[in-house]
N, C-alpha and C positions, 0 to 999 in steps of 0.2 A: 579538850579541844581549846578552851580558853588559854590554858597554860602554853600550848604549842603556839598559839597566835602571839602571845606576849613574848615568848622566846624568839619568834621570827622577827617581830618588830625590833627587839633589842639587837639582834644580830645585824639587821639591815642598818640600824642607826650606827652601829660600830663600823660596819663595812663602808658606809657612806661618809663617815667622819673625815678621813683624809681627803676625799674628793671634794667635800663641801668646803674644807679649809682652803684647798687649792683654788676653788672657784671664787671665793671671796677675794683672794689676792689678784687673780687674773681676769675675773669677770666672765668666765666661760660657763654660763649657766646650762647650756644645752648638754655639755659633756657630763654634768652631774647626773642628769636624767639617764643618760645612756649607761653610765657606770652603775648607778643605783638599779636600773632595770636589769643589767647584766648580773649584778650581784643577787638580786631577788630571784632571777631565773635559776641561778645555781642553788640558792637556798631552797627554793621550791622543790628542785630535783632531790635535794638532800632529805626533805621531809616527805616526799611522795612515798606512799606505801610500796613496799617491794611487791613485785608481781607474785601471784600465788605460785607455790612450788609445783613443778610438773609432776603429775602422778606417774610413778614408775609403771612400767608395763606390768599388767597383772600376771601373777605367777601362773605357770601351767597348772591346770587342774590336776589334782591327785586322782589318778584312775584307780578303780578297785583292783584288788589282787585275788579275788575269789569269783568263781563262776559255778553255778549249779546246772547240771545237765539232767533234764527229765527225760526218761526213756519209756516209751510205751509203743504198742503195735500201731503202726510202724513209722515212728517219728522220734526225733530228738528235739528238745526245746531248751534253749539257753535262758538262764535267768537274766543275762545281759549279753549284748553282742560284742562288747569292747572291754578289754582289761589292760592294765599297765604292764609294761615289760618287766622282766625279772622273775622272781619266784611267784608263781600263781598256784593257788589251791583250787583244784578241780574236784567237784563232787559229782558222782554218778548216782542218781536216784532212779530205781526201777519202779515206775508208777504203773507198769503194765501187768498183764496176766502171764506172760511168758518170760523166760530168762533172757537177759540182755547183758552185753558188756560194752566197753568203750575203748577206743584207741585214739590217741592224739598224734597227728602227723602234720608236718609242714604241707601247706596246700599244694596239690599237684603230685604228691608222692604218697606212697603207703608205707613210708619208713616210720615205724613207731618211735615216738619220743617217750611215751608212757602208755602202758596198757592196764586196764582195769580187769578184775576178775569177772567171771560170768556170775551175775547176781540173780537171785531168786526174786520174785515179786515182793514189793514192800520192804526192800532192803536198800542200803546205800553204802558207798565207799568213797573215801576222800584220799587224794594223793596230791603231792606238790610236784611241780615241774617248772624248770627255768625256761622262759620263752623270750625270744628276741622280738623286736617289732616285725610285724608281718601278718600273714593270714594262715590259719591252721584249720585242718579238716578234723572234725571229731566224728567218728563213725563206729557203728556196731559191726564187729568182725564175724558174728555168727553167720552161718550159711544162709545167703540170700537176704539177710536183713538190710544191708547197705543198698542193694538193688531195689528194695521195696520202700526206700526213703529214709532210712535211719542214718542220715549224714547231715552235718550242719557245719557252717564256717564261723570261726571265732577270730575276731581281729585283735591284734596286740599292738599297742602304741607306746 
């Protein structure tokens, strides 16, 4: 800090030198103050710390690309309600006592994008599917299971 102050005084003295010499010749003392003040204002601006850099917008959070679906009589439970777009690994875990399967379809349709085998209790299967942003219905296609509540919505962002 002391070094900056000394440098500032030296620069002010050098900047004021021509004005001071002119003042002695013409007797215009008031102008010297204005020139010196203007010079010091500029110098202070030069030594003022730069404003802190603006933080860039935070990056979009990386969304998971895996979801586990727990199946049991008569419900489906997602390990997470939201995944990222692109390749998504979907796991069906039969946690129930009866066989269950799984179909992934765009919401509002029963057009399968991927279908899982009918799994016996205590077994699981994993498959990858490419999903665009939107909402998808995951449901058990065994007779009457969807009607009994084996349907859930997965959001993709």
